[in-house]
N, C-alpha and C positions, 0 to 999 in steps of 0.2 A: 505492499499498499504507499509504504514511503517514498519506494522509485517511482509509483506512477503519480502521486502528488508533485514529484520533483521535474519529472517530464512533463506536466500539465503546466507546471510556473515556467519551464522553459518557452512555453510556446506562446505565453502574453508577455514576457518580459525579456530586455535583452541584456548579457553579459557578455563583456569580452573574452574570447577562447583565452584558456589558461596554457593549452598546449595545443601543438600543431596536430589534426587529426589527418588519418591518410585519406586522399581524395584521388580518385581514378581519372585522371585527366586525359582528353583527347591528344595523342601523340600526333608530330608530321607525317607519320609513316603508316598512319592508321587507314588500313582499306586498301593499300598498295597492292597490287596483285605483282608477285614476283615468282619466278620459277624457282630461284635460290633462297635457302633459309638463311636467316641471319645467324652471326657467329654463335658458337655454342657459350654461353658465359662460362667463367671460371670457376670450378665447381669444387668447393673445398668443405665437405660436407664435415668430417671431423673435427675441423677447426672454428666451424660458426659458431658455436655457444662461448668458445674462449674467446674469441676474436671481439665478437658483440659485446662479452663482459667488460673487455678490456677498454672498449673504445669508450663505454658508458660509467666507468667506475671513477666516482670522486677520489682525488687522492685528499685526506685528511691529515691535520697536524699530529705529530707523534711528539708523545713526551720524552723525557731523557732516557728515562727505563727501557721504554718499548724499543727506542731508538737503538741503544745498545744491545737489546737482544737480537734486534733485526741484523745489526751488523755483526754478531758473533754468529748467526746461524748462517750468513754469507761466507763468513771466513772458513767456517767448518765445512760448507760445502763445495768451496774453494780447495781445499785440501784434501778432500776426498772425491775426487771424480766419479767413484763406481758408486757413488750412494743412488738408490734406485735402479742401479743397471745389473747384469747379468755377471756373476762372478766367474772367474776360471776356476775357481776352488769348487769342486761339487758339494762338500759338505756344507759351505757358506750357502749356497742355494738352496739345499736341502733344508735347513734350519731357517731361512728366508720364507719359504712356502709354507713351512710349519707354522711359523708363527703370524704369519700373514691369515691363514685358514682357520686357527685354532686348534690344530691337530695335536693330541688326540681326542679332545673334547668334540670336535666336529667330525662325526662319523661319516658324513658323506663325502668326503675328501680321500679319494684313493691314491696312493703313493707307491711305486713298483720299483724297486733299485734292480739291476742286472747288468751284466758284461755286455758291450758289443763285441762282436764276434769273440768272445772269451776272452779278451783283452781290455778293452776301454771301460770303465765305470762310466754308469749314467742311470739316470731314473726318470720316469714319466709321472705326471699329474694329472688327474682328471676327476670328474663328479660323477659318481656312481647314479647311472638311471639316466643319465644325459648323454651317453657315448653308445655307439655300436660297439658291443663287446666282442662281436666276432672280426669286425675290421681291427680292432687293437690288438687281439690276440694271434690273428693268422695273418695280418698285413703290414704289422708295426713290430710287435715283439718277435713273434717267430723269425720275420727276416733280417731283423738286427742282430740275433744271437745265432743265425746260421754263419758258420767262418766262409764257406765258399762265396758268400755274397760279397766279401772284402778282401779277396786273395789278391785280384789286379791292383786294390789300393795299397796294400801292406809290402807286396812283395815288389811291386815297380815303384815304390817311393813316391807316391803323386805328391804334387806340389799344392794340389789344392787341400782346403780343410775339409775334416771329417765330416762336419754340418753339411757341406755343399756337395759330396759326395753322396750322403746318405739321400738327402733331398733329390739328387739327381738319377741315383741308381737303385737305391735300396726299397724305400717306403713305398708301397703302390696305395697310395690316396691321390684324390683328384685335386688338393690342393693342399701344399705346403710352403710355409712361410717363415720367414727369420726375423726375429726380434730381440731386441736387448734391454728393451724398459720392462721392468717388473710389473709397474702398473698395467701396462698393455697385455702382458702374458695373464696375469691374473683375472682380466677381464675376458681374455679368449677362453680359460678354463672354466669360467663362471658361465659361457655363452656354449659350451659343450663341447668345446676343441680339446683336444691332448695336447699338452707341452713335454717336450723330450730336452732335458739337459743332459749336457755331456762334459766329462771331466776335461778341464784343460780349455774349454772354448768359452768365449764370450758372448756367444750367441744362444738363442734358445730356436728350437723347431717347433712350429705350431702346426699340428697336422688336425686336419677337418675330419672330426669323427662324430658329427651329431648325430645322434641316434635316439633321441627321446620320444616318446609316444607323442602322436599328435592325431587329432580327428581329421577323418577323410572328408573328401568334398561332399556335400550334401545337398537337399534342395534347402533354398532360403525359407525360413521358418515367419519372417514378418512380411513379406513381399512374394506372395504366391501369384503365379500367373498360369493363363489356360495357354496361351501363344508365347513362345520364346524361351530362353535359356533356364535350364533346370540347376543350374550351378551357384552355389552360394560361398561367400567367403568362411574361412575357418579361422582358428586364433593363430596360427602361423603366420608370422609378415613374408616370409618367401614364398609360401605357397599362395598367398593373395597377390603378390606382384606377379606371380606367372601366371595366373589366371588371367589378369589383365594384359600381359604381354602375348599372350597365347590369341588374345583378341586383335591388339595393335601390333601389328608385324612391322613395327618402323623403326628407323634409326635414330629418329629425332625425338623418340619418348624417353623422356629423362627421369630418371628415378635417384633423389637423394636421400640418404639417411643420414639423420640427426639422432644425438643421443640425450634424451633427457630424464630427469630424475635421479637424485643423488644416490639414493639408497638402491632402488629396483634398477637403474641404469638402463632403461627401456630404449630400444631402437623404435624410431617414428620415420616414416617415408614419405616424402613430398614426391609427387608424380606429376607431371605436365607434359605436353608437346611442343618443343622448341619450333618457332617459327609461327605456330598458332597462338600460343598465349601470349599475354600481355606481360612483360616483362616484370612491370611495376606490381603487378599482383602477386607475381614469385618473390619478389623481394619482401613485399609485406608481409607475405606468408611466413618466409623463413626468419624475418626479424622478430616476429611475435612469437614463434615456436622457440627461436634459440633464447630469448628472454625469459623463457620459463624455467623459476629457479624455485624449486620445490624437493622434498625428499622423494617422495612416490608418485608416480603418474601412470595409470593403469586403462588404457583404451583411449578412442579418440572421443569420448563422451567427455572425459576430463580435461583434454588437450583444447576441445573448443569450448569449454568453459574458461580457461583461461585466457584464450585469442580472441575471442567475441569482443565486438566494440560497445555492445549495449547489454551489459548483464540483467539489468532490470527490465527488459522487454521481455513481454511473454511468448510472443514469437521466434520460431527458431531460428538463429541467423547463418547455419550451416546445415545443408541437405545431409541426412545419413541413409546410408543405405548398405545394405548386405549382397547386392548383386554388381558382380565384375561387369556385366555388359553394360548396365546402366552408367558406371563409372567410365567405360570406355566412351560412351556416347556423351558424357560431358566433357571429358579430355579432348574430345574432337570439336567440341564447341568452344575450346579457349580456354577452360576452366581449369582449377588446380585440385587435386586429389589429396588428403591426407590420410595415412593409413598407418597404424599402429599396432603394435604385435600384443596380443593378450584378448582381442575382443573381435568377433565377425563381422565388423562394420570400418567403412571408410566414411570419410566427410568431406563434402563438395564445397567450394569456395569459389565465388561469391556464389551468394543464395538468393533468390528473388521469392515473392508469393507464390506465383503461378506455376513454377516448377514443383512446388509442394502438391500440387493437385495433378501431376503427372505420373505416368507408371511405365515401366520399360515395356508393357505390352502394346502401349500406344502405336508405336512406330511398327509393330508386327502386324496389325490390323490396317484394312483398308480406311480411308480418311474418314468417311463416313460414319463407321463405327467407333472409330477412337473418338469422334467429336460428340458422338450420342452419350458414350462412356464419361467422358469429363464433363458434360451437363449433368449426369446424373451424379457425380460426385459434387459438384456446385451447388446443386438442389438438397443433397444431403447435407452438406456442411451448413448451409442457410438454416435449414430445419432444426441442425442439432444445437444451434446457436440461439437461435429465435422464437421456436415454436412455443416453447414453456412460457417466455414472458409475454407472448404475443396473447395466449391463452390467459393469463393472469391481468394483463391489461383490458382485454375485453370484457372480462367476468366481474371485474373492479370499476372500471371506469367509462367503457365505452359500450353499454350493453345495447344502446340503439343501433349498433352495429350487426350484432346478431339476429338472425331470422326468429320469428316470434316462436314458432315450433321448437327450433330448437332451444330457444332461451328458457322456455317453460320446462322441458326435459332436463336441463342443466338445474333448473331452480329447484325441480323436486327430487332430484338426485341428492341436493345437497340439503335436503330437509334433516336429515338424520346424521349428518357430518357435524361434529362439534367443533373445529378448528375452521379459521379462514382460509381461503384459497391459497394465499402465498404460503401458510405453513404446510399445508397438504402437500402443495407441489414440491417445497424444499424436503420434507419427510420422504416423499416417494425417490426423489432424484437421488438423496443421500444413500437410500436403501440400495439403489440401483447400483451406483457407484461401488457399494460394499460386496454386493454380488458380483461386479465384474472383477474387482482387485482379488476377491478370494479365489474365483476360477481361475486367474492367471498364476496365483501362488501355490494352488493345490495341484501336485503333479498329476499328469496323464489325463486318462479319460474321468476320472472323478471330477476333475474341476470344469470340464464342459457338463458334465451331469449336473453339477452342483449350480452352475450357470442357467440353464433351460430349467430344471426341475424349480431351484431356488425362487426365479423369478415367478413361476406360475403360480406356485403355492403361497408365496408372499404377497402376490396381488390379489388372489384370490380370498385369501383371510383378510387383508385389510379392507375389502371390499363389505364382507359378511359381518366384520365387526364394526362397520360404520366409521371406518376412521378416514376414508378417502371415498370419493365419488368415482363411480365406475368410469366416465368418461376421461377422468383424469389418468387412468392406466391405460387408455390407448393413447392420451398425449405422449406421457412417457415411454412407451415402447416405441411408438414412432421417432420419437427424438432418438433412442438408443439405435435404431437401426440407420438413422441418419449419420450419427456417429462413426458406425462401422463402415460407413462409405469412404470415411477419409482415407486415403491410402498412405499418408504418412503419419507415423505415431507420434511424433512431437506436435504436429498442428491439431492433431486430435487431442491432446491433451491440453493446447490452448483454447481450443472452443469448447471443450468441457469446462475449463475454468471460466471463461466467458459468460457462459450460459448462467450461472449463478449470479454474476454480475449484472447482465440484463435483467434476471428476475427481479432483483433487489430495485432495479431503478423503475421497472414496469409497476411492481408493487407500489412505489413511491408517488409517480406522475405518468402512470399508463403509457401511451405512445411518446409522448412526449419525453419522458425518462428514457425510452429505447431509443428515440431519435438523439437525444443528447448523448446518450453511450456511444452509438455508432459514430457520432460525428468526432468525440474525442479518442476513439480508437482508431479511427481513420488518419486523424491528424497526428496522433503520436507514432501511430506505424509509416507513416509517410516521411517521419523522418528519420527513421531509423534506416541504417546501412548496414551494407554486408562487405567488408573490405572495399570500400568506396563507391559501391553500385547501391542505389536507392532501393528500397524493399519492394517497391510497388512496378520498378521499372517493368517492362516499355510503357507503361500506364502513366504514371506519374513519377519522374516528369515525363513528358509525353516525347517519345523517342521516334524512329523509325519501326513502323508496323511489322510485328513478327508473324510469319505465318504458321506459325506452332505455339500460339499462347493458349486459347480455349478451343476457338472454332479451329480446328486443324486443317490445313489444307493439303492436297496431294503430295507426295513425299517429291515429286519431281520438281515441283515449283519452290521447295524451300531451298532456295541457292544462295543463302546467305547465312553467317554465322550472327547470332543475336548482337546487335548494336551496342549494348550495354557494356559489355566486356571490353570492349575498344580493340580488337585482335588485329594484328599487323596484317593478317591475310583474312580478310572477311568472306570471300567466296569460296564456297565449298561444293560449286557443280559448276559444271560448264554450260555454256546455253545451248549446248547440241546434246543435252544430256538422253533426249528422246528423237536423237537424229534417225532412227530407224522410222518413223512415222513420216518425217519429210520425204525421206527417200521413197517409200511405199507411194506416196502421192505423186513424186516426180517418175516413178517407173508406170502409173496408171496413165498418168498424161502423155507419156511417149508411146 
């Protein structure tokens, strides 16, 4: 409520901006048709977080004691250049690993000591349950312990280091890298890889050995379709990236990985198509994600709350989806996808109100069918938001608008009800929300049974007990059906919350209250932006009309990308996309 009043105050008062907000401005090269892609930006994903923080860190004055401590620490670091690096002494490395992972108290970390070719001492470290044990046993340890694999190295007296020889000739893994920074090695171990330390070597071999259990690719749970792909995201980041790359086989598809969360150190992927996306949007996304400074981040839902511009607005500012085909279509329009490990969802930015009413099935259907379904969704959203409030306004303030026969039936049904209309409808709406939430939380088929049977029994019992009128049961049921037609879960929650807001306004001022509430919501939402794009684009502000808004035109007429993303390459279809038709006419004339 505080955020709503604050936003309302901003509409009628002026305050100078305290900080510069992100604005997506039109560039000089917007809409330029070019066969060549612009140069790929310099991508340094691993250092984004550190470099951004260094640029924005304010240097504060130090007291004398703190200054002395800092200088002493720098002096010690200068005297010991091996601090934080791999030592040539194997026992030192073993103790460093054991101390870092609290061995033997931490039983999940496995360290295995052995001799390479029965001559050189070494040890490996990995996390039990996160590696492929068959790969470790047969393609790492066994290969390293067999003497014949090293005959050419020891007999010929090779000048190369043993780590290079093992990486090039012995270990049968698809990815082997060399590291000498202990913190980087620890992170690789925590990620499911295996670290190989060798006595006398100041580098460590990191062997790709991830083999933890993960869920297979299954049908989407929250976005079911009749026609279209039946694959959904999983909790594994690499699998999700692969699902998108399987659809978009283009060298310009960029995937930048960032690391966020000081405790869980979760990876996040920013995907876009270079040459189609506006680079200002990419820079803004990377800047906001890199600025997240917290201990724990799990999933794109938490990331979205950190990077959204208007946290007190009720409407979602990023589109959440679990469908790879839908993410691919948004990337082709010039938008940016944010994918986190740990949740089977991706967030699309920038977001507009109208794309929340779209589904991936719309593109698979003929334009007449897609338009019809979109109109049904819009009607369902309006019914879910306004129908209870309209009933309250009609029965309390505007009885003259109700037909006489219907008004008599309503009056007769309310004779035995002891509560006023607004109390009745709030009681039923809250009960319906409880049934819906309970049906979601109870697992399996029991939850579905609870939702159907519970609503029937509760409604019949309430009417029989004289707590509510029968017509109100119909109103609430139709309202619930309308909310089920909303394709986006976040938008559905926003509509369900606004429903109570309009019910209260209707109970106070009737249709005037509904009109006032609608005006306030429209004004506040029009003021909202998602990464520089107005929420109601391209309607408010008025931009170039889109052929894929609510009324969906044939796919061969959708020749341009949305104007509000300011793509450097707006054209997505040639003028001769249906050239076969013109050729047929020419053949007939000849």
